[in-house]
TORKOL-4160 file (C-alpha; in steps of 0.2 Angstrom, whole numbers, padded with zeros to 4 digits, m for minus):
486
<pt num="1" X="0000" Y="0000" Z="0000"/>
<pt num="2" X="0007" Y="0017" Z="m0005"/>
<pt num="3" X="0009" Y="0030" Z="0008"/>
<pt num="4" X="0004" Y="0048" Z="0005"/>
<pt num="5" X="0010" Y="0063" Z="0013"/>
<pt num="6" X="0010" Y="0082" Z="0009"/>
<pt num="7" X="0028" Y="0085" Z="0011"/>
<pt num="8" X="0043" Y="0074" Z="0010"/>
<pt num="9" X="0059" Y="0080" Z="0015"/>
<pt num="10" X="0075" Y="0071" Z="0011"/>
<pt num="11" X="0090" Y="0072" Z="0023"/>
<pt num="12" X="0091" Y="0076" Z="0042"/>
<pt num="13" X="0106" Y="0087" Z="0043"/>
<pt num="14" X="0105" Y="0106" Z="0044"/>
<pt num="15" X="0094" Y="0108" Z="0030"/>
<pt num="16" X="0081" Y="0095" Z="0033"/>
<pt num="17" X="0080" Y="0099" Z="0051"/>
<pt num="18" X="0077" Y="0117" Z="0048"/>
<pt num="19" X="0064" Y="0113" Z="0035"/>
<pt num="20" X="0055" Y="0102" Z="0048"/>
<pt num="21" X="0054" Y="0115" Z="0061"/>
<pt num="22" X="0047" Y="0128" Z="0049"/>
<pt num="23" X="0035" Y="0117" Z="0042"/>
<pt num="24" X="0028" Y="0115" Z="0059"/>
<pt num="25" X="0029" Y="0133" Z="0064"/>
<pt num="26" X="0019" Y="0136" Z="0047"/>
<pt num="27" X="0005" Y="0125" Z="0054"/>
<pt num="28" X="0010" Y="0109" Z="0044"/>
<pt num="29" X="0011" Y="0093" Z="0051"/>
<pt num="30" X="0009" Y="0081" Z="0036"/>
<pt num="31" X="0027" Y="0079" Z="0032"/>
<pt num="32" X="0041" Y="0065" Z="0034"/>
<pt num="33" X="0060" Y="0067" Z="0034"/>
<pt num="34" X="0068" Y="0053" Z="0026"/>
<pt num="35" X="0086" Y="0049" Z="0032"/>
<pt num="36" X="0096" Y="0035" Z="0024"/>
<pt num="37" X="0106" Y="0033" Z="0039"/>
<pt num="38" X="0102" Y="0027" Z="0057"/>
<pt num="39" X="0104" Y="0043" Z="0065"/>
<pt num="40" X="0101" Y="0061" Z="0061"/>
<pt num="41" X="0115" Y="0074" Z="0057"/>
<pt num="42" X="0122" Y="0072" Z="0040"/>
<pt num="43" X="0139" Y="0079" Z="0038"/>
<pt num="44" X="0140" Y="0080" Z="0058"/>
<pt num="45" X="0135" Y="0062" Z="0060"/>
<pt num="46" X="0146" Y="0055" Z="0047"/>
<pt num="47" X="0163" Y="0064" Z="0051"/>
<pt num="48" X="0170" Y="0059" Z="0067"/>
<pt num="49" X="0189" Y="0059" Z="0062"/>
<pt num="50" X="0201" Y="0065" Z="0076"/>
<pt num="51" X="0200" Y="0085" Z="0078"/>
<pt num="52" X="0184" Y="0086" Z="0067"/>
<pt num="53" X="0177" Y="0103" Z="0070"/>
<pt num="54" X="0168" Y="0118" Z="0060"/>
<pt num="55" X="0178" Y="0132" Z="0053"/>
<pt num="56" X="0164" Y="0144" Z="0054"/>
<pt num="57" X="0162" Y="0153" Z="0072"/>
<pt num="58" X="0149" Y="0143" Z="0082"/>
<pt num="59" X="0137" Y="0158" Z="0086"/>
<pt num="60" X="0134" Y="0158" Z="0066"/>
<pt num="61" X="0136" Y="0140" Z="0063"/>
<pt num="62" X="0118" Y="0137" Z="0071"/>
<pt num="63" X="0101" Y="0144" Z="0068"/>
<pt num="64" X="0096" Y="0162" Z="0071"/>
<pt num="65" X="0081" Y="0155" Z="0079"/>
<pt num="66" X="0089" Y="0143" Z="0091"/>
<pt num="67" X="0105" Y="0150" Z="0098"/>
<pt num="68" X="0116" Y="0140" Z="0109"/>
<pt num="69" X="0123" Y="0149" Z="0124"/>
<pt num="70" X="0133" Y="0133" Z="0129"/>
<pt num="71" X="0147" Y="0133" Z="0114"/>
<pt num="72" X="0163" Y="0128" Z="0122"/>
<pt num="73" X="0174" Y="0137" Z="0109"/>
<pt num="74" X="0173" Y="0149" Z="0096"/>
<pt num="75" X="0174" Y="0135" Z="0083"/>
<pt num="76" X="0164" Y="0120" Z="0088"/>
<pt num="77" X="0170" Y="0103" Z="0088"/>
<pt num="78" X="0159" Y="0089" Z="0079"/>
<pt num="79" X="0151" Y="0081" Z="0095"/>
<pt num="80" X="0145" Y="0098" Z="0100"/>
<pt num="81" X="0137" Y="0102" Z="0084"/>
<pt num="82" X="0130" Y="0085" Z="0081"/>
<pt num="83" X="0122" Y="0086" Z="0100"/>
<pt num="84" X="0116" Y="0104" Z="0095"/>
<pt num="85" X="0106" Y="0096" Z="0081"/>
<pt num="86" X="0099" Y="0082" Z="0092"/>
<pt num="87" X="0093" Y="0095" Z="0104"/>
<pt num="88" X="0085" Y="0105" Z="0090"/>
<pt num="89" X="0075" Y="0090" Z="0085"/>
<pt num="90" X="0069" Y="0086" Z="0103"/>
<pt num="91" X="0065" Y="0105" Z="0107"/>
<pt num="92" X="0054" Y="0106" Z="0091"/>
<pt num="93" X="0047" Y="0089" Z="0092"/>
<pt num="94" X="0053" Y="0083" Z="0076"/>
<pt num="95" X="0055" Y="0065" Z="0082"/>
<pt num="96" X="0038" Y="0058" Z="0075"/>
<pt num="97" X="0043" Y="0065" Z="0058"/>
<pt num="98" X="0060" Y="0056" Z="0056"/>
<pt num="99" X="0061" Y="0040" Z="0048"/>
<pt num="100" X="0079" Y="0032" Z="0048"/>
<pt num="101" X="0085" Y="0018" Z="0037"/>
<pt num="102" X="0075" Y="0026" Z="0022"/>
<pt num="103" X="0086" Y="0029" Z="0008"/>
<pt num="104" X="0077" Y="0037" Z="m0007"/>
<pt num="105" X="0083" Y="0028" Z="m0023"/>
<pt num="106" X="0072" Y="0037" Z="m0036"/>
<pt num="107" X="0058" Y="0050" Z="m0037"/>
<pt num="108" X="0046" Y="0054" Z="m0052"/>
<pt num="109" X="0033" Y="0067" Z="m0054"/>
<pt num="110" X="0016" Y="0061" Z="m0059"/>
<pt num="111" X="0007" Y="0073" Z="m0070"/>
<pt num="112" X="m0009" Y="0064" Z="m0069"/>
<pt num="113" X="m0009" Y="0067" Z="m0050"/>
<pt num="114" X="0002" Y="0081" Z="m0049"/>
<pt num="115" X="0012" Y="0072" Z="m0036"/>
<pt num="116" X="0030" Y="0066" Z="m0033"/>
<pt num="117" X="0031" Y="0046" Z="m0032"/>
<pt num="118" X="0046" Y="0044" Z="m0021"/>
<pt num="119" X="0055" Y="0027" Z="m0020"/>
<pt num="120" X="0063" Y="0021" Z="m0004"/>
<pt num="121" X="0075" Y="0007" Z="m0002"/>
<pt num="122" X="0071" Y="0001" Z="m0020"/>
<pt num="123" X="0055" Y="m0004" Z="m0015"/>
<pt num="124" X="0043" Y="0006" Z="m0004"/>
<pt num="125" X="0034" Y="0021" Z="m0011"/>
<pt num="126" X="0027" Y="0038" Z="m0004"/>
<pt num="127" X="0018" Y="0049" Z="m0014"/>
<pt num="128" X="0019" Y="0068" Z="m0010"/>
<pt num="129" X="0012" Y="0084" Z="m0016"/>
<pt num="130" X="0029" Y="0092" Z="m0013"/>
<pt num="131" X="0047" Y="0086" Z="m0013"/>
<pt num="132" X="0062" Y="0095" Z="m0003"/>
<pt num="133" X="0079" Y="0089" Z="m0006"/>
<pt num="134" X="0090" Y="0093" Z="0008"/>
<pt num="135" X="0103" Y="0081" Z="0004"/>
<pt num="136" X="0118" Y="0091" Z="0007"/>
<pt num="137" X="0135" Y="0092" Z="m0001"/>
<pt num="138" X="0148" Y="0082" Z="0009"/>
<pt num="139" X="0142" Y="0065" Z="0011"/>
<pt num="140" X="0149" Y="0054" Z="m0004"/>
<pt num="141" X="0167" Y="0052" Z="m0001"/>
<pt num="142" X="0178" Y="0054" Z="m0015"/>
<pt num="143" X="0192" Y="0040" Z="m0016"/>
<pt num="144" X="0203" Y="0042" Z="m0031"/>
<pt num="145" X="0205" Y="0028" Z="m0043"/>
<pt num="146" X="0224" Y="0026" Z="m0040"/>
<pt num="147" X="0233" Y="0012" Z="m0050"/>
<pt num="148" X="0235" Y="m0004" Z="m0040"/>
<pt num="149" X="0225" Y="0001" Z="m0025"/>
<pt num="150" X="0216" Y="m0015" Z="m0024"/>
<pt num="151" X="0232" Y="m0024" Z="m0022"/>
<pt num="152" X="0238" Y="m0014" Z="m0006"/>
<pt num="153" X="0240" Y="m0027" Z="0009"/>
<pt num="154" X="0237" Y="m0015" Z="0023"/>
<pt num="155" X="0222" Y="m0005" Z="0028"/>
<pt num="156" X="0213" Y="0009" Z="0019"/>
<pt num="157" X="0199" Y="0021" Z="0024"/>
<pt num="158" X="0192" Y="0039" Z="0020"/>
<pt num="159" X="0191" Y="0052" Z="0034"/>
<pt num="160" X="0173" Y="0052" Z="0033"/>
<pt num="161" X="0172" Y="0034" Z="0037"/>
<pt num="162" X="0186" Y="0036" Z="0051"/>
<pt num="163" X="0190" Y="0017" Z="0058"/>
<pt num="164" X="0190" Y="0021" Z="0076"/>
<pt num="165" X="0193" Y="0002" Z="0079"/>
<pt num="166" X="0211" Y="0003" Z="0070"/>
<pt num="167" X="0225" Y="0008" Z="0081"/>
<pt num="168" X="0238" Y="0019" Z="0072"/>
<pt num="169" X="0250" Y="0019" Z="0085"/>
<pt num="170" X="0266" Y="0014" Z="0080"/>
<pt num="171" X="0261" Y="0012" Z="0061"/>
<pt num="172" X="0269" Y="0019" Z="0046"/>
<pt num="173" X="0253" Y="0030" Z="0038"/>
<pt num="174" X="0251" Y="0038" Z="0022"/>
<pt num="175" X="0238" Y="0053" Z="0021"/>
<pt num="176" X="0232" Y="0057" Z="0003"/>
<pt num="177" X="0226" Y="0075" Z="0002"/>
<pt num="178" X="0229" Y="0091" Z="0012"/>
<pt num="179" X="0212" Y="0100" Z="0011"/>
<pt num="180" X="0199" Y="0104" Z="0026"/>
<pt num="181" X="0198" Y="0087" Z="0033"/>
<pt num="182" X="0217" Y="0083" Z="0033"/>
<pt num="183" X="0223" Y="0099" Z="0041"/>
<pt num="184" X="0212" Y="0094" Z="0056"/>
<pt num="185" X="0216" Y="0075" Z="0058"/>
<pt num="186" X="0235" Y="0075" Z="0052"/>
<pt num="187" X="0240" Y="0085" Z="0069"/>
<pt num="188" X="0230" Y="0073" Z="0080"/>
<pt num="189" X="0237" Y="0057" Z="0074"/>
<pt num="190" X="0256" Y="0064" Z="0069"/>
<pt num="191" X="0261" Y="0061" Z="0088"/>
<pt num="192" X="0255" Y="0043" Z="0088"/>
<pt num="193" X="0261" Y="0035" Z="0073"/>
<pt num="194" X="0279" Y="0030" Z="0069"/>
<pt num="195" X="0280" Y="0038" Z="0053"/>
<pt num="196" X="0269" Y="0049" Z="0043"/>
<pt num="197" X="0268" Y="0053" Z="0025"/>
<pt num="198" X="0257" Y="0067" Z="0018"/>
<pt num="199" X="0254" Y="0067" Z="0001"/>
<pt num="200" X="0249" Y="0085" Z="m0007"/>
<pt num="201" X="0243" Y="0088" Z="m0024"/>
<pt num="202" X="0242" Y="0107" Z="m0021"/>
<pt num="203" X="0245" Y="0118" Z="m0007"/>
<pt num="204" X="0231" Y="0127" Z="0002"/>
<pt num="205" X="0231" Y="0144" Z="0008"/>
<pt num="206" X="0230" Y="0143" Z="0027"/>
<pt num="207" X="0225" Y="0157" Z="0040"/>
<pt num="208" X="0227" Y="0157" Z="0059"/>
<pt num="209" X="0212" Y="0150" Z="0069"/>
<pt num="210" X="0209" Y="0159" Z="0085"/>
<pt num="211" X="0198" Y="0147" Z="0094"/>
<pt num="212" X="0197" Y="0153" Z="0113"/>
<pt num="213" X="0188" Y="0144" Z="0125"/>
<pt num="214" X="0171" Y="0151" Z="0130"/>
<pt num="215" X="0171" Y="0150" Z="0149"/>
<pt num="216" X="0156" Y="0145" Z="0160"/>
<pt num="217" X="0153" Y="0163" Z="0167"/>
<pt num="218" X="0152" Y="0169" Z="0148"/>
<pt num="219" X="0140" Y="0154" Z="0144"/>
<pt num="220" X="0129" Y="0159" Z="0158"/>
<pt num="221" X="0128" Y="0177" Z="0153"/>
<pt num="222" X="0123" Y="0171" Z="0135"/>
<pt num="223" X="0109" Y="0160" Z="0143"/>
<pt num="224" X="0102" Y="0175" Z="0154"/>
<pt num="225" X="0104" Y="0188" Z="0141"/>
<pt num="226" X="0100" Y="0182" Z="0123"/>
<pt num="227" X="0102" Y="0198" Z="0116"/>
<pt num="228" X="0120" Y="0199" Z="0121"/>
<pt num="229" X="0124" Y="0183" Z="0111"/>
<pt num="230" X="0113" Y="0188" Z="0096"/>
<pt num="231" X="0125" Y="0205" Z="0096"/>
<pt num="232" X="0140" Y="0192" Z="0096"/>
<pt num="233" X="0132" Y="0183" Z="0081"/>
<pt num="234" X="0128" Y="0200" Z="0072"/>
<pt num="235" X="0146" Y="0206" Z="0074"/>
<pt num="236" X="0153" Y="0190" Z="0068"/>
<pt num="237" X="0141" Y="0190" Z="0052"/>
<pt num="238" X="0147" Y="0207" Z="0047"/>
<pt num="239" X="0165" Y="0204" Z="0050"/>
<pt num="240" X="0163" Y="0189" Z="0038"/>
<pt num="241" X="0153" Y="0199" Z="0026"/>
<pt num="242" X="0167" Y="0213" Z="0026"/>
<pt num="243" X="0181" Y="0200" Z="0023"/>
<pt num="244" X="0169" Y="0193" Z="0009"/>
<pt num="245" X="0172" Y="0210" Z="0000"/>
<pt num="246" X="0188" Y="0202" Z="m0009"/>
<pt num="247" X="0179" Y="0186" Z="m0013"/>
<pt num="248" X="0162" Y="0194" Z="m0021"/>
<pt num="249" X="0168" Y="0211" Z="m0027"/>
<pt num="250" X="0186" Y="0216" Z="m0027"/>
<pt num="251" X="0198" Y="0201" Z="m0030"/>
<pt num="252" X="0213" Y="0213" Z="m0027"/>
<pt num="253" X="0206" Y="0216" Z="m0009"/>
<pt num="254" X="0212" Y="0199" Z="m0006"/>
<pt num="255" X="0230" Y="0204" Z="m0003"/>
<pt num="256" X="0227" Y="0208" Z="0015"/>
<pt num="257" X="0221" Y="0190" Z="0018"/>
<pt num="258" X="0235" Y="0183" Z="0008"/>
<pt num="259" X="0249" Y="0192" Z="0017"/>
<pt num="260" X="0241" Y="0186" Z="0033"/>
<pt num="261" X="0242" Y="0168" Z="0027"/>
<pt num="262" X="0261" Y="0171" Z="0021"/>
<pt num="263" X="0266" Y="0178" Z="0038"/>
<pt num="264" X="0257" Y="0163" Z="0046"/>
<pt num="265" X="0266" Y="0151" Z="0035"/>
<pt num="266" X="0283" Y="0160" Z="0038"/>
<pt num="267" X="0281" Y="0160" Z="0057"/>
<pt num="268" X="0276" Y="0142" Z="0058"/>
<pt num="269" X="0288" Y="0133" Z="0046"/>
<pt num="270" X="0307" Y="0139" Z="0047"/>
<pt num="271" X="0313" Y="0127" Z="0034"/>
<pt num="272" X="0312" Y="0137" Z="0017"/>
<pt num="273" X="0312" Y="0121" Z="0007"/>
<pt num="274" X="0296" Y="0115" Z="0016"/>
<pt num="275" X="0289" Y="0133" Z="0016"/>
<pt num="276" X="0291" Y="0134" Z="m0002"/>
<pt num="277" X="0281" Y="0117" Z="m0005"/>
<pt num="278" X="0268" Y="0123" Z="0006"/>
<pt num="279" X="0266" Y="0140" Z="m0003"/>
<pt num="280" X="0251" Y="0139" Z="m0015"/>
<pt num="281" X="0253" Y="0146" Z="m0034"/>
<pt num="282" X="0236" Y="0153" Z="m0035"/>
<pt num="283" X="0226" Y="0168" Z="m0028"/>
<pt num="284" X="0220" Y="0166" Z="m0012"/>
<pt num="285" X="0201" Y="0162" Z="m0012"/>
<pt num="286" X="0201" Y="0152" Z="m0028"/>
<pt num="287" X="0200" Y="0137" Z="m0018"/>
<pt num="288" X="0193" Y="0135" Z="0000"/>
<pt num="289" X="0203" Y="0146" Z="0013"/>
<pt num="290" X="0208" Y="0134" Z="0027"/>
<pt num="291" X="0210" Y="0138" Z="0046"/>
<pt num="292" X="0223" Y="0130" Z="0057"/>
<pt num="293" X="0235" Y="0134" Z="0070"/>
<pt num="294" X="0243" Y="0116" Z="0072"/>
<pt num="295" X="0243" Y="0109" Z="0054"/>
<pt num="296" X="0260" Y="0118" Z="0050"/>
<pt num="297" X="0268" Y="0113" Z="0065"/>
<pt num="298" X="0264" Y="0095" Z="0063"/>
<pt num="299" X="0274" Y="0095" Z="0047"/>
<pt num="300" X="0289" Y="0101" Z="0057"/>
<pt num="301" X="0290" Y="0085" Z="0067"/>
<pt num="302" X="0304" Y="0073" Z="0063"/>
<pt num="303" X="0292" Y="0058" Z="0059"/>
<pt num="304" X="0282" Y="0068" Z="0047"/>
<pt num="305" X="0286" Y="0069" Z="0028"/>
<pt num="306" X="0277" Y="0081" Z="0015"/>
<pt num="307" X="0277" Y="0073" Z="m0002"/>
<pt num="308" X="0272" Y="0084" Z="m0017"/>
<pt num="309" X="0277" Y="0072" Z="m0031"/>
<pt num="310" X="0262" Y="0065" Z="m0040"/>
<pt num="311" X="0257" Y="0048" Z="m0035"/>
<pt num="312" X="0258" Y="0035" Z="m0050"/>
<pt num="313" X="0254" Y="0018" Z="m0042"/>
<pt num="314" X="0249" Y="0010" Z="m0025"/>
<pt num="315" X="0258" Y="m0007" Z="m0022"/>
<pt num="316" X="0255" Y="m0021" Z="m0011"/>
<pt num="317" X="0267" Y="m0012" Z="0002"/>
<pt num="318" X="0265" Y="0006" Z="m0001"/>
<pt num="319" X="0264" Y="0021" Z="m0013"/>
<pt num="320" X="0275" Y="0024" Z="m0027"/>
<pt num="321" X="0278" Y="0042" Z="m0035"/>
<pt num="322" X="0283" Y="0050" Z="m0051"/>
<pt num="323" X="0301" Y="0051" Z="m0045"/>
<pt num="324" X="0301" Y="0033" Z="m0044"/>
<pt num="325" X="0302" Y="0032" Z="m0026"/>
<pt num="326" X="0292" Y="0020" Z="m0015"/>
<pt num="327" X="0286" Y="0023" Z="0003"/>
<pt num="328" X="0281" Y="0008" Z="0012"/>
<pt num="329" X="0266" Y="0011" Z="0023"/>
<pt num="330" X="0254" Y="0001" Z="0034"/>
<pt num="331" X="0239" Y="0012" Z="0032"/>
<pt num="332" X="0232" Y="0024" Z="0019"/>
<pt num="333" X="0220" Y="0037" Z="0025"/>
<pt num="334" X="0211" Y="0047" Z="0011"/>
<pt num="335" X="0208" Y="0065" Z="0015"/>
<pt num="336" X="0201" Y="0068" Z="m0002"/>
<pt num="337" X="0185" Y="0076" Z="0001"/>
<pt num="338" X="0168" Y="0072" Z="m0007"/>
<pt num="339" X="0160" Y="0070" Z="m0024"/>
<pt num="340" X="0149" Y="0086" Z="m0023"/>
<pt num="341" X="0144" Y="0087" Z="m0040"/>
<pt num="342" X="0134" Y="0070" Z="m0040"/>
<pt num="343" X="0123" Y="0072" Z="m0024"/>
<pt num="344" X="0107" Y="0075" Z="m0033"/>
<pt num="345" X="0110" Y="0067" Z="m0049"/>
<pt num="346" X="0113" Y="0049" Z="m0040"/>
<pt num="347" X="0094" Y="0050" Z="m0034"/>
<pt num="348" X="0086" Y="0047" Z="m0052"/>
<pt num="349" X="0075" Y="0063" Z="m0051"/>
<pt num="350" X="0062" Y="0063" Z="m0066"/>
<pt num="351" X="0051" Y="0079" Z="m0068"/>
<pt num="352" X="0038" Y="0084" Z="m0080"/>
<pt num="353" X="0038" Y="0076" Z="m0098"/>
<pt num="354" X="0050" Y="0062" Z="m0092"/>
<pt num="355" X="0065" Y="0075" Z="m0090"/>
<pt num="356" X="0079" Y="0067" Z="m0079"/>
<pt num="357" X="0088" Y="0078" Z="m0069"/>
<pt num="358" X="0105" Y="0070" Z="m0072"/>
<pt num="359" X="0103" Y="0072" Z="m0091"/>
<pt num="360" X="0097" Y="0091" Z="m0090"/>
<pt num="361" X="0112" Y="0094" Z="m0078"/>
<pt num="362" X="0124" Y="0085" Z="m0090"/>
<pt num="363" X="0119" Y="0096" Z="m0105"/>
<pt num="364" X="0117" Y="0113" Z="m0096"/>
<pt num="365" X="0127" Y="0112" Z="m0081"/>
<pt num="366" X="0119" Y="0110" Z="m0063"/>
<pt num="367" X="0107" Y="0125" Z="m0061"/>
<pt num="368" X="0092" Y="0132" Z="m0052"/>
<pt num="369" X="0083" Y="0148" Z="m0049"/>
<pt num="370" X="0091" Y="0155" Z="m0033"/>
<pt num="371" X="0098" Y="0137" Z="m0031"/>
<pt num="372" X="0080" Y="0131" Z="m0025"/>
<pt num="373" X="0068" Y="0129" Z="m0040"/>
<pt num="374" X="0070" Y="0122" Z="m0058"/>
<pt num="375" X="0059" Y="0123" Z="m0073"/>
<pt num="376" X="0053" Y="0106" Z="m0078"/>
<pt num="377" X="0052" Y="0100" Z="m0060"/>
<pt num="378" X="0036" Y="0106" Z="m0052"/>
<pt num="379" X="0034" Y="0105" Z="m0033"/>
<pt num="380" X="0052" Y="0102" Z="m0030"/>
<pt num="381" X="0062" Y="0113" Z="m0019"/>
<pt num="382" X="0082" Y="0110" Z="m0017"/>
<pt num="383" X="0091" Y="0116" Z="0000"/>
<pt num="384" X="0109" Y="0121" Z="m0003"/>
<pt num="385" X="0107" Y="0118" Z="m0022"/>
<pt num="386" X="0118" Y="0125" Z="m0036"/>
<pt num="387" X="0128" Y="0141" Z="m0032"/>
<pt num="388" X="0122" Y="0143" Z="m0015"/>
<pt num="389" X="0138" Y="0138" Z="m0006"/>
<pt num="390" X="0149" Y="0150" Z="0001"/>
<pt num="391" X="0168" Y="0154" Z="0003"/>
<pt num="392" X="0166" Y="0168" Z="0017"/>
<pt num="393" X="0152" Y="0165" Z="0028"/>
<pt num="394" X="0140" Y="0152" Z="0036"/>
<pt num="395" X="0129" Y="0141" Z="0024"/>
<pt num="396" X="0116" Y="0139" Z="0039"/>
<pt num="397" X="0111" Y="0158" Z="0035"/>
<pt num="398" X="0109" Y="0152" Z="0017"/>
<pt num="399" X="0099" Y="0137" Z="0023"/>
<pt num="400" X="0087" Y="0148" Z="0034"/>
<pt num="401" X="0083" Y="0160" Z="0019"/>
<pt num="402" X="0080" Y="0145" Z="0007"/>
<pt num="403" X="0068" Y="0137" Z="0020"/>
<pt num="404" X="0059" Y="0153" Z="0021"/>
<pt num="405" X="0057" Y="0154" Z="0002"/>
<pt num="406" X="0051" Y="0136" Z="0001"/>
<pt num="407" X="0037" Y="0139" Z="0015"/>
<pt num="408" X="0031" Y="0154" Z="0004"/>
<pt num="409" X="0029" Y="0144" Z="m0010"/>
<pt num="410" X="0019" Y="0131" Z="m0001"/>
<pt num="411" X="0008" Y="0147" Z="0006"/>
<pt num="412" X="0006" Y="0151" Z="m0012"/>
<pt num="413" X="0001" Y="0134" Z="m0017"/>
<pt num="414" X="m0012" Y="0134" Z="m0004"/>
<pt num="415" X="m0019" Y="0152" Z="m0007"/>
<pt num="416" X="m0022" Y="0150" Z="m0024"/>
<pt num="417" X="m0028" Y="0132" Z="m0022"/>
<pt num="418" X="m0016" Y="0126" Z="m0035"/>
<pt num="419" X="m0009" Y="0108" Z="m0038"/>
<pt num="420" X="0007" Y="0114" Z="m0045"/>
<pt num="421" X="0020" Y="0127" Z="m0044"/>
<pt num="422" X="0034" Y="0129" Z="m0056"/>
<pt num="423" X="0048" Y="0142" Z="m0059"/>
<pt num="424" X="0046" Y="0150" Z="m0077"/>
<pt num="425" X="0061" Y="0144" Z="m0088"/>
<pt num="426" X="0066" Y="0163" Z="m0093"/>
<pt num="427" X="0067" Y="0167" Z="m0074"/>
<pt num="428" X="0078" Y="0153" Z="m0071"/>
<pt num="429" X="0089" Y="0156" Z="m0087"/>
<pt num="430" X="0090" Y="0175" Z="m0082"/>
<pt num="431" X="0096" Y="0171" Z="m0064"/>
<pt num="432" X="0109" Y="0158" Z="m0070"/>
<pt num="433" X="0116" Y="0170" Z="m0083"/>
<pt num="434" X="0119" Y="0183" Z="m0070"/>
<pt num="435" X="0127" Y="0172" Z="m0057"/>
<pt num="436" X="0138" Y="0165" Z="m0071"/>
<pt num="437" X="0143" Y="0182" Z="m0077"/>
<pt num="438" X="0147" Y="0187" Z="m0060"/>
<pt num="439" X="0157" Y="0172" Z="m0056"/>
<pt num="440" X="0167" Y="0174" Z="m0073"/>
<pt num="441" X="0175" Y="0190" Z="m0064"/>
<pt num="442" X="0178" Y="0182" Z="m0047"/>
<pt num="443" X="0192" Y="0175" Z="m0038"/>
<pt num="444" X="0185" Y="0157" Z="m0040"/>
<pt num="445" X="0188" Y="0158" Z="m0058"/>
<pt num="446" X="0206" Y="0165" Z="m0056"/>
<pt num="447" X="0215" Y="0150" Z="m0063"/>
<pt num="448" X="0214" Y="0136" Z="m0050"/>
<pt num="449" X="0206" Y="0119" Z="m0051"/>
<pt num="450" X="0194" Y="0117" Z="m0036"/>
<pt num="451" X="0178" Y="0106" Z="m0032"/>
<pt num="452" X="0169" Y="0122" Z="m0035"/>
<pt num="453" X="0170" Y="0118" Z="m0053"/>
<pt num="454" X="0163" Y="0104" Z="m0065"/>
<pt num="455" X="0171" Y="0095" Z="m0078"/>
<pt num="456" X="0169" Y="0110" Z="m0090"/>
<pt num="457" X="0176" Y="0122" Z="m0078"/>
<pt num="458" X="0160" Y="0130" Z="m0074"/>
<pt num="459" X="0157" Y="0135" Z="m0056"/>
<pt num="460" X="0141" Y="0126" Z="m0050"/>
<pt num="461" X="0144" Y="0128" Z="m0032"/>
<pt num="462" X="0147" Y="0145" Z="m0025"/>
<pt num="463" X="0136" Y="0161" Z="m0023"/>
<pt num="464" X="0145" Y="0175" Z="m0029"/>
<pt num="465" X="0138" Y="0189" Z="m0020"/>
<pt num="466" X="0136" Y="0194" Z="m0001"/>
<pt num="467" X="0124" Y="0183" Z="0009"/>
<pt num="468" X="0114" Y="0198" Z="0013"/>
<pt num="469" X="0110" Y="0199" Z="m0005"/>
<pt num="470" X="0103" Y="0182" Z="m0005"/>
<pt num="471" X="0092" Y="0185" Z="0010"/>
<pt num="472" X="0085" Y="0200" Z="0000"/>
<pt num="473" X="0083" Y="0189" Z="m0015"/>
<pt num="474" X="0074" Y="0176" Z="m0006"/>
<pt num="475" X="0064" Y="0185" Z="0008"/>
<pt num="476" X="0049" Y="0188" Z="m0003"/>
<pt num="477" X="0044" Y="0175" Z="m0016"/>
<pt num="478" X="0038" Y="0184" Z="m0032"/>
<pt num="479" X="0022" Y="0176" Z="m0039"/>
<pt num="480" X="0026" Y="0182" Z="m0056"/>
<pt num="481" X="0041" Y="0171" Z="m0057"/>
<pt num="482" X="0031" Y="0156" Z="m0056"/>
<pt num="483" X="0018" Y="0145" Z="m0067"/>
<pt num="484" X="0003" Y="0140" Z="m0055"/>
<pt num="485" X="m0008" Y="0126" Z="m0062"/>
<pt num="486" X="m0025" Y="0119" Z="m0055"/>
């Protein structure tokens, strides 16, 4: 028997939880949040590697309507963030709406019934009027296809699937990648292992990470006076927006940030040869800027080696690089990020007229109006969709803006007693053209290769304006942008 719901939400990370809360607050109760795993949390459930923490200040990396006065540091650790999300679910009574072990394998829009037919676990089905995809970006680990990897006799795992049962003490360990995850766990494991080899494809810009402890007295003040914490949050928001000036309007303004990163590198890495290896050859901001005070010092250790020669093969006992040298290791850890571009196309979404999302995006590039709605896909809404990621501020702010927009669309459907709402193709096209035009002059297309870009070099990930501009664009849905059908 097919289950019928008004709204189905896919994913229980920040996006799905925020959507659920705002659905309830708008008076809607006929919805379900589908989660493929056995617990909520998304990125902050999966990534449990040593040292895992947020690189956005805690006061911003949380919902504006649900501030947490008990953050212990400026930048929260993974357990704290995961606990915060669980508390949000409890406080807003989302438990009855959560369904775990429910992986969406496909979803198709039925034009006869004006509903989405959502397939779960390859067999079960839920029909719903509205489908909201909050699948997130960082949950499909990217493991490079290295020649000979299958022949390696030791242990291998990705940082997102950390083997806590595997004791690294006394082992020879290889870490492939020096991105946002690696710079957090490398300093944690370096003192434990016998020898650590860090393989770097390209150097990252790293700036200091001021991470003071928030003492108990200050936490109590935040709890008693929420306005004080809101003032701190607002100050952090506008400070990051000001820093974003170089990202979104004047790339030359990035010189100050680059000088800060160069001074940080010079202070922490005295060896000129190692310092040269760690100096990027692209403009700061082109790739994600990383924050750390302990990554560089960990590379100065006698038992740590940085290798910048390309990997050509993995053997039964280790890794061989382009200079012909082989380094034998016991364990290989991949800190190689995630396959961001395939998050939604894995779901086999089929819209009006049999349009497949993967085929549409393969032809035209991943795109959506405001990153939320797409022509040809009625009653479908994306959270953190194309070109809504950030390089300078908190995506939680973006999620809240998107959720507000989706609730307005549902209100419009109800008010007009319509069965379908679909963005006009011309509206989506104009939005995408503006975004791509702006990106073409931005720091993100200044010459480096990053996960922000698809195979054609088109930036499908980043919002190239200030976040307040996105809030302004989404705070009031324009009915004329949509086709409403009864």
